[in-house]
C-alpha positions, 0 to 999 in steps of 0.5 A, spaced: 702 716 652 708 720 649 709 726 654 709 721 658 715 716 655 719 722 655 719 726 662 721 719 664 727 718 660 729 725 661 728 723 670 732 717 668 736 722 664 737 726 671 738 721 676 744 718 673 748 724 673 746 726 681 748 718 682 755 719 679 755 726 682 753 722 690 760 718 687 764 724 686 761 725 693 764 719 697 770 719 693 771 725 695 769 724 703 763 728 702 759 723 706 755 726 713 752 731 707 745 728 704 746 726 697 743 732 691 740 727 688 735 724 695 734 732 696 732 732 689 726 727 690 724 731 697 723 737 694 719 736 689 715 731 693 714 737 697 712 740 692 709 736 688 704 735 695 702 743 696 700 744 688 694 737 689 694 737 697 688 741 700 694 744 708 690 748 714 694 755 712 700 752 719 701 746 715 701 749 709 707 754 712 710 749 715 710 746 708 713 752 706 718 752 711 721 745 711 721 745 702 725 752 703 729 748 708 732 743 703 732 747 696 738 751 701 740 744 703 740 742 695 745 750 694 750 749 698 751 743 696 751 745 688 756 750 691 760 745 693 761 741 687 760 747 682 767 748 685 769 742 680 767 743 673 766 736 669 761 736 676 758 744 675 757 742 668 754 734 671 749 739 676 748 744 669 745 739 665 742 734 670 738 741 672 736 742 666 733 735 664 730 736 670 726 742 669 725 739 662 721 733 666 718 738 671 715 742 664 714 736 661 709 734 668 706 741 668 704 739 661 701 732 663 698 734 669 694 741 665 693 735 660 691 730 663 686 736 666 682 739 662 681 732 660 677 730 666 673 737 666 671 735 659 669 729 662 666 732 667 663 737 662 660 732 656 657 727 663 654 733 666 651 735 657 649 728 658 645 728 665 643 735 661 640 731 656 637 726 659 633 730 663 631 733 658 628 728 654 624 727 660 622 733 660 620 732 654 616 725 655 612 729 661 610 735 656 609 731 651 605 725 656 601 731 659 598 734 653 598 727 650 592 727 656 590 733 655 587 732 648 584 725 651 580 730 655 579 733 650 577 729 647 571 727 653 569 735 653 567 734 645 564 727 647 561 730 652 557 737 649 555 733 642 551 728 648 548 735 651 547 739 643 543 731 643 540 732 649 538 738 647 535 737 641 530 732 644 528 737 650 526 741 644 522 736 640 518 734 648 517 741 649 514 743 641 510 737 642 507 739 649 506 746 647 504 743 640 498 739 644 496 745 650 494 748 643 489 744 640 487 742 647 486 749 649 482 750 641 479 745 642 474 746 649 474 754 645 469 751 640 465 746 645 465 753 648 463 756 643 458 750 640 455 749 647 453 756 648 451 757 640 446 751 642 443 755 647 442 761 643 439 757 638 435 753 643 433 761 645 431 762 637 427 757 636 423 759 642 422 765 638 427 769 640 431 775 636 438 774 634 444 779 635 449 780 630 451 777 635 448 770 635 448 770 628 456 770 628 456 765 634 451 761 630 456 761 624 461 760 627 458 753 631 457 751 624 448 752 626 446 756 621 
């Protein structure tokens, strides 16, 4: 704000001098030409438009030619006025004030552009931070889901292990039962065969060594 106030102060001082110059011109009958102050304002306005707006090539060339004509007109009037020592001094002072005001305006514009760039950068940083937070939230959610899936898989694994152990017990029991059944059948067959041999022995038949062993195995002798 301080720079803007200083710029306005320089412009006010330049305007006062240009008004004094215009008064001098009117007093000396030079009323046909447009005032230097008006010409300077038009030049500044057109130069500002040239710097801040976008034009086609033809339009920009036309604008540059217009600025050139206005500067030539202002220069002609200034050349006429500079023949008067007092007006020459006022013109020099007015030009210096305008230059200082223009420099400050340029500085203010650059600072404003820099501030806007900083603001845009800050907004973009906030947007990136928001996107990063969203990505982090998504990643966390995916991690939680993966962890829950892993827990479920582990539970299923434990269940499967328990079922396998149960199956092993059932299979082991069936094997034992099958072996026991097989032994019982064999024992019955041995007993039956031993009883047949024993009856033959009682009938007077001689026993072989194998017959004796079978009778012993069946506990008949």
